[in-house]
C-alpha positions as CSV (number, residue, x, y, z in Angstrom):
1,M,18.5,13.2,-12.1
2,K,14.7,13.1,-12.8
3,K,12.7,15.7,-10.9
4,Y,9.3,14.9,-9.5
5,T,6.8,17.6,-8.7
6,D,4.0,17.5,-6.2
7,S,0.9,18.5,-8.2
8,G,-1.0,19.2,-5.0
9,K,-1.4,17.2,-1.9
10,K,-4.3,14.7,-1.9
11,D,-5.3,11.8,0.3
12,T,-4.9,8.4,-1.2
13,R,-8.4,7.4,0.1
14,S,-9.9,10.0,-2.2
15,G,-8.0,8.2,-5.1
16,F,-9.9,5.1,-4.1
17,G,-13.2,7.0,-4.0
18,A,-12.6,8.4,-7.5
19,G,-11.7,5.0,-8.9
20,L,-14.8,3.4,-7.3
21,T,-17.0,6.2,-8.8
22,E,-15.6,5.5,-12.2
23,L,-16.1,1.8,-11.9
24,G,-19.7,2.4,-10.9
25,K,-20.2,4.0,-14.3
26,T,-18.3,1.4,-16.4
27,N,-18.8,-1.9,-14.7
28,E,-22.3,-2.9,-13.6
29,N,-21.0,-5.9,-11.7
30,V,-19.1,-3.8,-9.2
31,V,-20.9,-3.5,-5.9
32,A,-19.7,-1.6,-2.7
33,L,-20.1,-2.6,0.9
34,C,-19.1,-0.3,3.8
35,A,-18.9,-0.8,7.6
36,D,-20.3,2.6,8.7
37,L,-17.5,4.7,7.3
38,T,-18.8,5.8,4.0
39,G,-17.4,9.4,4.3
40,S,-14.1,8.2,5.6
41,L,-13.7,5.8,2.7
42,K,-14.9,8.4,0.1
43,M,-17.7,6.1,-1.1
44,D,-20.4,8.7,-1.0
45,E,-20.5,9.4,-4.7
46,F,-20.8,5.7,-5.6
47,K,-23.6,5.4,-3.0
48,E,-25.5,8.4,-4.5
49,N,-25.1,7.3,-8.1
50,H,-25.8,3.6,-7.5
51,P,-27.9,3.1,-4.3
52,E,-29.0,-0.3,-5.5
53,R,-25.4,-1.4,-5.6
54,F,-24.3,0.0,-2.3
55,F,-24.7,-1.9,1.0
56,Q,-24.3,-0.2,4.3
57,V,-23.5,-3.1,6.6
58,G,-22.9,-1.1,9.8
59,I,-20.3,-1.9,12.4
60,A,-20.3,-5.5,11.5
61,E,-17.1,-6.1,9.5
62,A,-17.2,-9.9,9.8
63,N,-20.6,-10.0,8.3
64,M,-19.4,-7.6,5.5
65,M,-16.7,-10.1,4.5
66,G,-19.2,-13.0,4.5
67,I,-21.7,-11.0,2.4
68,A,-19.0,-10.0,0.0
69,A,-17.9,-13.6,-0.5
70,G,-21.5,-14.7,-1.2
71,M,-22.0,-11.9,-3.7
72,T,-19.2,-13.2,-5.9
73,I,-21.1,-16.4,-6.5
74,G,-23.6,-14.4,-8.5
75,G,-20.9,-12.8,-10.6
76,K,-20.7,-9.5,-8.6
77,I,-17.3,-7.9,-7.9
78,P,-17.6,-6.6,-4.3
79,F,-15.4,-3.8,-3.0
80,T,-15.4,-3.7,0.8
81,G,-14.5,-0.5,2.7
82,T,-13.4,0.2,6.2
83,F,-10.2,1.1,8.1
84,A,-7.2,-1.2,7.6
85,N,-7.3,-2.4,11.2
86,F,-10.9,-3.5,10.8
87,S,-10.3,-4.8,7.3
88,T,-7.7,-7.3,8.4
89,G,-7.1,-7.9,12.2
90,R,-10.8,-7.8,13.1
91,V,-11.9,-10.1,10.4
92,Y,-8.9,-12.3,9.6
93,D,-10.8,-15.6,10.1
94,Q,-13.6,-14.5,7.8
95,I,-11.1,-13.5,5.1
96,R,-9.2,-16.7,5.4
97,Q,-12.1,-19.1,5.5
98,S,-14.7,-17.4,3.3
99,I,-12.6,-15.4,0.8
100,A,-9.0,-16.6,0.4
101,Y,-9.6,-20.4,0.8
102,S,-12.2,-20.5,-1.9
103,D,-10.5,-17.8,-4.1
104,K,-13.5,-15.5,-4.0
105,N,-13.3,-12.4,-6.2
106,V,-13.5,-9.9,-3.3
107,K,-11.6,-6.6,-3.2
108,I,-10.7,-5.7,0.4
109,C,-10.1,-1.9,0.3
110,A,-8.5,-0.5,3.5
111,S,-8.0,3.1,4.5
112,H,-6.3,4.8,7.4
113,A,-3.4,2.3,7.4
114,G,-0.2,2.8,9.5
115,V,0.7,5.6,11.9
116,T,-0.4,8.3,9.6
117,L,-3.9,7.7,10.8
118,G,-2.7,10.1,13.4
119,E,-4.6,11.1,16.5
120,D,-6.9,8.1,16.7
121,G,-4.0,6.2,18.2
122,A,-2.6,2.7,18.5
123,T,-6.0,0.8,18.5
124,H,-6.7,2.1,15.0
125,Q,-3.2,2.2,13.6
126,I,-2.4,-1.2,12.2
127,L,1.2,-1.9,11.3
128,E,0.8,-5.6,10.8
129,D,-1.7,-5.8,7.9
130,L,0.6,-6.3,5.0
131,G,2.1,-9.3,6.8
132,L,-1.3,-10.8,7.6
133,M,-2.6,-10.5,4.1
134,K,0.5,-11.5,2.1
135,M,0.6,-14.8,4.0
136,L,-2.8,-15.8,2.7
137,P,-2.5,-18.1,-0.3
138,G,-3.7,-16.5,-3.5
139,M,-4.1,-13.0,-2.0
140,T,-2.8,-10.1,-4.0
141,V,-1.5,-7.2,-1.8
142,I,-1.2,-3.7,-3.0
143,N,0.0,-0.5,-1.2
144,T,-0.2,2.6,-3.3
145,C,1.8,5.8,-2.9
146,D,-0.4,8.7,-4.0
147,Y,-3.9,9.8,-5.2
148,N,-3.3,9.1,-8.9
149,Q,-1.8,5.6,-8.3
150,T,-4.6,4.7,-5.9
151,K,-7.2,5.6,-8.4
152,A,-5.4,3.6,-11.1
153,A,-5.0,0.6,-8.8
154,T,-8.7,0.6,-7.9
155,L,-9.6,0.4,-11.6
156,A,-7.1,-2.3,-12.2
157,I,-8.1,-4.7,-9.4
158,A,-11.7,-4.8,-10.8
159,E,-10.2,-6.5,-13.9
160,H,-8.1,-9.0,-11.8
161,H,-9.9,-12.2,-10.8
162,G,-9.2,-13.2,-7.3
163,P,-9.0,-11.7,-3.8
164,V,-7.1,-8.4,-3.4
165,Y,-6.0,-6.3,-0.5
166,L,-5.7,-2.7,-1.4
167,R,-4.1,-0.5,1.3
168,F,-4.2,3.3,1.3
169,G,-4.2,6.2,3.8
170,R,-5.9,9.1,5.5
171,P,-3.6,12.2,5.2
172,K,-3.0,14.4,2.3
173,V,0.3,13.6,0.8
174,A,2.3,14.5,-2.3
175,N,0.5,13.6,-5.6
176,F,3.4,13.1,-8.0
177,T,2.7,10.1,-10.3
178,Q,1.2,10.4,-13.7
179,E,-2.5,11.1,-14.1
180,N,-4.6,8.5,-15.8
181,Q,-1.7,6.0,-15.6
182,K,-1.9,2.3,-16.4
183,F,-1.5,0.2,-13.2
184,E,0.1,-3.1,-13.7
185,I,-0.2,-5.5,-10.8
186,G,3.1,-7.0,-9.8
187,K,5.2,-4.6,-11.8
188,A,7.6,-2.4,-9.9
189,L,8.3,1.1,-11.1
190,Q,11.8,2.5,-11.4
191,L,11.5,6.2,-10.5
192,Q,15.2,7.1,-10.4
193,K,18.3,5.4,-11.9
194,G,21.3,5.0,-9.7
195,N,24.5,3.0,-9.1
196,D,25.5,3.4,-5.4
197,V,22.4,2.3,-3.5
198,T,19.0,0.9,-4.1
199,I,16.0,2.4,-2.2
200,V,12.9,0.3,-2.5
201,A,9.8,2.0,-1.0
202,T,6.1,1.4,-0.8
203,G,3.0,3.6,0.1
204,H,3.7,7.0,1.8
205,L,7.4,6.2,1.9
206,V,7.9,6.4,-1.9
207,W,7.8,10.3,-1.9
208,E,10.1,10.3,1.1
209,A,12.5,8.0,-0.8
210,L,12.5,10.5,-3.7
211,V,13.3,13.4,-1.3
212,A,16.1,11.4,0.2
213,A,17.5,10.5,-3.3
214,E,17.6,14.2,-4.2
215,A,19.6,15.0,-1.0
216,L,21.9,12.1,-1.8
217,H,22.4,13.4,-5.3
218,E,23.6,16.7,-3.9
219,K,26.2,14.7,-1.9
220,G,27.4,12.9,-5.0
221,I,25.6,9.6,-4.1
222,S,23.6,8.0,-6.9
223,A,20.4,6.3,-5.5
224,E,18.1,4.1,-7.5
225,V,14.5,4.5,-6.3
226,I,12.0,1.8,-7.0
227,N,8.3,2.1,-6.2
228,I,7.0,-1.3,-5.0
229,H,3.2,-0.8,-5.1
230,T,2.5,-4.6,-5.2
231,I,3.8,-6.4,-2.1
232,K,2.5,-9.7,-3.5
233,P,3.3,-10.8,-6.1
234,L,6.6,-9.1,-5.6
235,D,8.7,-8.0,-8.6
236,A,11.8,-9.9,-7.7
237,N,13.5,-9.3,-11.1
238,A,13.4,-5.5,-10.6
239,I,15.0,-5.9,-7.1
240,L,17.7,-8.2,-8.3
241,K,18.5,-6.2,-11.4
242,S,19.0,-3.1,-9.2
243,V,21.2,-4.6,-6.5
244,E,23.4,-6.2,-9.2
245,K,24.4,-2.6,-9.9
246,T,24.4,-1.0,-6.5
247,G,25.4,-3.8,-4.1
248,C,23.2,-2.7,-1.2
249,I,19.6,-1.9,-0.5
250,V,17.3,0.1,1.8
251,T,13.6,-0.9,2.1
252,A,11.1,1.7,3.4
253,E,7.6,1.1,4.5
254,E,4.9,2.4,7.0
255,H,4.6,-1.0,8.6
256,N,6.4,-3.2,11.1
257,Y,9.8,-4.4,9.8
258,L,8.6,-7.9,10.8
259,G,6.4,-9.3,8.0
260,G,6.3,-6.4,5.6
261,L,8.0,-5.4,2.3
262,G,11.4,-5.5,3.9
263,E,11.1,-9.2,4.8
264,S,9.8,-10.1,1.4
265,V,12.8,-8.4,-0.2
266,S,15.1,-10.2,2.2
267,R,13.7,-13.6,1.1
268,V,14.4,-12.7,-2.6
269,L,18.0,-11.6,-1.7
270,A,18.6,-14.7,0.4
271,E,17.4,-17.1,-2.3
272,N,19.2,-15.3,-5.2
273,K,21.8,-12.8,-4.2
274,P,22.7,-12.1,-0.5
275,T,23.1,-8.3,-0.2
276,P,23.5,-5.8,2.6
277,Q,20.0,-4.5,3.6
278,E,18.7,-1.9,6.0
279,F,15.1,-1.5,7.1
280,V,13.2,1.7,7.4
281,A,10.0,0.6,9.2
282,T,8.5,0.5,12.7
283,Q,10.6,-1.6,15.0
284,D,8.1,-4.2,16.4
285,T,6.0,-1.6,18.2
286,F,2.5,-0.2,18.4
287,G,1.8,3.4,17.4
288,E,0.4,6.2,19.5
289,S,-1.6,9.4,19.2
290,G,-0.1,12.4,17.4
291,T,-0.1,14.2,14.0
292,P,1.1,12.1,11.0
293,E,4.2,14.3,10.8
294,Q,5.1,13.8,14.4
295,L,4.6,10.1,14.3
296,M,6.5,9.6,11.0
297,D,9.4,11.5,12.6
298,K,9.3,9.6,15.9
299,Y,9.1,6.2,14.3
300,G,11.7,6.9,11.7
301,L,9.5,6.8,8.6
302,N,10.7,9.8,6.6
303,A,13.5,11.0,4.2
304,E,15.8,11.7,7.2
305,A,15.5,8.0,8.3
306,I,16.1,6.8,4.8
307,L,19.3,8.9,4.6
308,K,20.6,7.4,7.8
309,A,19.8,3.9,6.6
310,V,21.6,4.6,3.3
311,K,24.8,5.8,5.1
312,K,24.7,2.6,7.2
313,V,24.1,0.1,4.4
314,M,26.7,1.7,2.1
315,A,29.3,1.2,4.9
316,R,28.5,-2.5,4.8
317,K,29.2,-3.0,1.1
């Protein structure tokens, strides 16, 4: 079994900041817009290095999306930055009408997603954003797992033409993927090979899936772990190839089980190979205030919850 090591906990939003800083140096068409959260989105260095390409819009997220859409007409590649809740729910009409409908080359970069936002509570913790964004025609949806992958994804989306939703988080989490990796949009990553159960995870739940797989290995259960960083387009082939071996699957995400990764996987299975599936996700509920660890535990978004789901799904094979 392959062992993964946490090289030092880092927040994924800092991975975005590092990627944006690098893009500022290498791509003169990249511009950045922020809705009064420059520090939270780690956009300070880009702002300092390229003040002429940084636009502080203020608490006017709808305007930010409209401005970003307009900038693409002149060949610019706008990266917008604010919390995930304000990047999607607050401005869905503007994204749909001004960006997605006309296939504008805007990169919607969203931090503080899910319950791991923590103490700010339910009004700031969006658990519906992946569903909202994946339903928009032409929208690419990415949810990265650690600092290194977030930095690589930030660089990659600048080279991709079309609207992108890039989701990342607030807390410091395990940083375990390769440094300076190549990020391939739409290509799932097999992290562990296994024969008994498939665990497909995204975002913060990828590390938890690896922890769960190690515990299963000690019990003689072989778990295949797949990192789905791109929710749309979904790597259906990777999922189908895995369940052909294992015969059952667990999906894990920091998102409502309605509309997220799990439902996308269910569609693939229903169309191609009906397979027992269990969902590790929030169960159609809002969040609340608490530390990230407390909330992940309460809402069943950790390795322990994955282990329970594995036991349940394997009994259904």
